[in-house]
C-alpha positions in Angstrom: -10.1 5.9 17.9 -9.6 9.4 15.9 -12.1 12.1 15.7 -13.1 15.0 14.7 -12.2 18.0 17.2 -15.1 20.9 17.8 -14.0 23.0 15.0 -14.2 20.3 12.4 -10.5 19.7 12.0 -9.5 15.9 11.4 -6.1 14.8 13.7 -3.2 14.1 11.9 -1.7 10.6 11.9 2.2 10.2 11.1 3.2 7.0 9.3 6.7 5.8 8.1 7.5 4.1 5.1 9.7 1.7 7.0 8.4 -1.3 9.4 9.5 -0.6 13.0 9.5 -3.1 16.2 7.8 -2.5 19.4 10.8 -1.2 21.1 11.5 1.4 18.2 7.7 2.4 19.0 8.4 2.8 22.8 12.1 4.8 22.4 10.4 7.3 19.7 7.7 9.8 19.9 4.2 9.1 19.5 2.8 8.7 16.0 0.9 11.8 16.3 3.8 14.1 17.7 5.2 17.2 15.4 8.5 15.5 15.0 8.3 12.0 14.7 11.5 10.3 13.9 10.4 6.5 13.8 12.0 4.0 11.4 14.6 4.9 8.6 12.2 5.3 5.8 10.2 8.7 4.2 8.1 10.4 7.1 4.5 10.8 5.6 2.5 13.0 7.9 -1.4 13.3 6.6 -4.3 13.3 7.9 -6.5 10.1 8.9 -10.1 9.4 10.3 -12.2 6.9 11.1 -14.0 7.5 7.7 -10.5 6.9 5.8 -10.1 3.8 8.2 -13.4 2.7 7.1 -12.6 3.2 3.3 -9.8 1.1 3.5 -11.2 -2.2 5.7 -14.5 -2.0 4.1 -12.7 -1.6 -0.1 -9.3 -3.3 0.4 -11.0 -6.9 -0.5 -12.7 -6.0 -4.0 -9.0 -5.1 -4.6 -7.3 -7.8 -3.5 -6.0 -10.6 -5.9 -4.5 -14.0 -5.0 -1.9 -15.2 -7.1 -0.7 -18.7 -7.6 3.0 -19.2 -8.9 3.3 -21.2 -12.0 6.0 -23.3 -10.0 4.8 -26.6 -8.0 4.0 -26.2 -4.7 4.0 -22.5 -4.8 2.5 -21.0 -2.0 -0.5 -18.5 -3.3 0.5 -14.8 -2.2 -1.9 -12.1 -1.7 -1.4 -8.6 -3.5 -3.6 -5.3 -3.5 -4.1 -3.6 -6.5 -3.7 -0.3 -4.6 -3.4 2.4 -7.2 -6.5 1.1 -8.7 -7.6 1.7 -4.7 -6.6 5.3 -4.7 -8.4 6.2 -8.0 -11.6 4.5 -7.3 -12.4 5.3 -3.9 -12.7 9.0 -3.0 -11.6 8.9 0.8 -8.6 7.2 0.0 -7.5 9.5 -3.1 -4.3 11.2 -3.2 -2.6 9.4 -0.4 0.5 7.6 -1.1 0.9 3.8 -1.4 3.2 3.5 1.4 1.0 5.4 3.8 -1.7 2.9 2.9 0.3 -0.2 3.5 1.4 1.4 7.3 -2.2 2.2 7.8 -3.1 -1.3 6.8 -0.5 -2.4 9.1 -1.7 -0.5 11.8 -4.8 -1.3 11.4 -4.3 -5.2 11.4 -2.2 -4.9 14.6 -5.2 -3.3 16.4 -7.7 -5.8 14.7 -5.2 -8.6 16.0 -6.7 -8.9 19.5 -10.7 -9.4 18.2 -8.9 -12.1 15.9 -9.8 -10.6 12.5 -6.6 -9.3 11.6 -4.9 -10.3 8.0 -1.8 -9.8 6.5 -1.6 -6.5 4.8 -1.5 -7.5 0.7 2.0 -7.0 -1.5 2.6 -4.2 -4.1 1.8 -5.7 -7.3 3.8 -4.3 -9.7 2.4 -2.9 -13.2 2.8 -1.5 -16.6 0.8 1.3 -17.8 0.3 3.1 -20.9 1.6 -0.4 -22.5 1.7 -1.1 -26.4 2.8 -4.5 -28.3 6.0 -4.6 -29.8 6.5 -6.7 -32.8 9.2 -9.3 -31.2 6.3 -10.4 -28.6 6.8 -8.0 -25.7 5.6 -5.1 -24.5 6.7 -1.4 -24.1 5.3 0.6 -21.1 5.4 2.6 -18.3 6.6 0.5 -15.2 5.4 0.9 -11.5 6.4 -0.7 -8.7 9.4 -2.7 -9.9 12.1 -3.3 -7.6 15.2 -0.9 -8.8 13.4 1.1 -11.4 12.0 4.5 -10.4 8.1 4.7 -11.1 6.7 5.5 -14.5 10.5 4.6 -16.4 9.6 3.6 -19.8 10.9 -0.5 -20.2 10.6 -2.8 -23.0 9.9 -6.4 -22.4 11.4 -9.5 -24.3 8.5 -11.6 -26.0 6.0 -13.0 -23.9 5.9 -16.6 -23.3 2.4 -18.6 -23.1 0.6 -15.3 -22.3 -2.9 -16.3 -21.4 
């Protein structure tokens, strides 16, 4: 477990935005080293302590939804409203979503020994600052859509069977 040293400093935890295998973990520097080179993703070096760990564990369920696909026999999927979580939980404010995803995956691996582990919920795309268009679609800023930069203004075709 991570704690606070005698000067009150919180140790730094490094995570990468990509997943690594167990063999990658053994061949690369430890997660707390000064110059990590794990995986092929962006390196995120941010302070992390038990307070953030508890905040993530205690609050994630409140921001998790299960979506059942409209296709018959489709498997329900868990998603988290990560942006809302970072806005409403002060201990997690300012953390990038890829970092939180990585930290939850690490916590899940740690909890696997006690059989309390859960898969990390997916990232739910969203349209923010939206308005309905005259053709029945939506125009707004998209976040979390593959291939589209966050904050890009998009316009959808007309919505069918919107509930």
